[in-house]
Structures are given as C-alpha cells and as structure tokens.
C-alpha distance (Angstrom), angle and dihedral (degrees) to the residues before:
residue distance angle dihedral
M1 . . .
Q2 3.78 . .
D3 3.82 115.3 .
I4 3.82 95.4 -166.8
I5 3.81 120.8 74.6
T6 3.79 118.8 -115.2
M7 3.78 134.2 -148.2
A8 3.82 87.1 -103.7
D9 3.83 88.8 56.2
M10 3.80 90.1 51.1
G11 3.79 90.4 49.4
M12 3.80 90.7 55.6
I13 3.81 91.5 47.8
F14 3.80 90.9 49.6
E15 3.81 90.5 51.7
V16 3.81 88.9 60.4
T17 3.81 97.3 40.3
D18 3.81 94.0 43.7
E19 3.81 89.9 51.7
L20 3.81 88.7 54.5
G21 3.81 92.4 48.4
I22 3.80 95.2 -113.3
D23 3.80 115.3 155.4
R24 3.80 111.0 -121.2
E25 3.80 89.2 -134.9
A26 3.82 87.9 63.9
L27 3.81 91.9 63.2
R28 3.76 130.7 91.5
V29 3.80 111.7 -174.2
E30 3.79 118.7 -173.4
L31 3.78 113.3 -125.3
T32 3.78 93.2 -138.1
K33 3.79 125.8 61.0
E34 3.80 122.1 -125.3
D35 3.78 131.9 178.8
P36 2.93 132.3 -78.6
G37 3.82 92.4 13.9
S38 3.79 122.4 -131.6
V39 3.78 147.6 -152.0
R40 3.81 123.2 -156.9
R41 3.75 144.1 146.4
G42 3.75 107.7 -97.6
T43 3.74 137.2 -176.8
A44 3.78 120.6 -39.4
G45 3.81 90.2 16.2
L46 3.79 93.9 -69.6
L47 3.78 120.6 147.2
E48 3.78 108.4 -123.9
I49 3.79 115.8 -151.8
V50 3.79 126.8 -173.4
L51 3.80 116.0 -173.5
P52 3.81 118.9 -138.4
L53 3.79 118.4 -105.6
T54 3.81 101.9 -148.1
T55 3.81 102.7 27.3
P56 3.81 114.0 80.4
L57 3.79 109.4 -112.3
E58 3.81 92.0 -126.0
D59 3.82 88.4 59.9
W60 3.82 92.8 46.4
L61 3.81 98.1 49.3
P62 3.84 93.4 86.0
T63 3.82 87.6 55.0
L64 3.80 89.8 50.6
K65 3.80 90.9 51.9
T66 3.81 92.9 46.7
E67 3.80 92.7 49.3
L68 3.80 92.1 48.8
Q69 3.80 89.8 50.0
K70 3.82 89.7 51.4
L71 3.81 86.7 55.5
G72 3.81 89.5 56.3
F73 3.78 103.6 -94.4
G74 3.78 124.2 130.2
C-alpha cells in the first residue's frame, strides 16, 4: 500500500470537490496518508484533507463528499 498520495488520487479528490463547486485553491491535501482519513476546516479558511492509508480511495470518496456537505458545500 502506498502511503504517499499520487496524481491519480488528486484527480479523484478534484472530481468530488469540483462537483461541489469548491475552488481548488481552497484545498490543502496532506501528501501522506493516515487512517482513518479526515476533512476539516483549517487555518485561513482552507479545507484540510487527509486521505486514509488502509481504505481504498474509491471506497472513501463518498465519505469525503458527505463530510464536505456537512461543512456546507454542495
């Protein structure tokens, strides 16, 4: 399992955030993965995203979308 995010990972994240109308400049995505993964509002209004290490990203994307919606997006 790869513990560093890839360009393919970023593409999948952007698919979700673009669909919700979130500006890519408003995102801060950690380069390393860490369980269980998280989404939160960080400093300077940025959305901080940490991808999960052991859950396949494809399986976690619905969680990402739900958490972003809870924060008022979409």
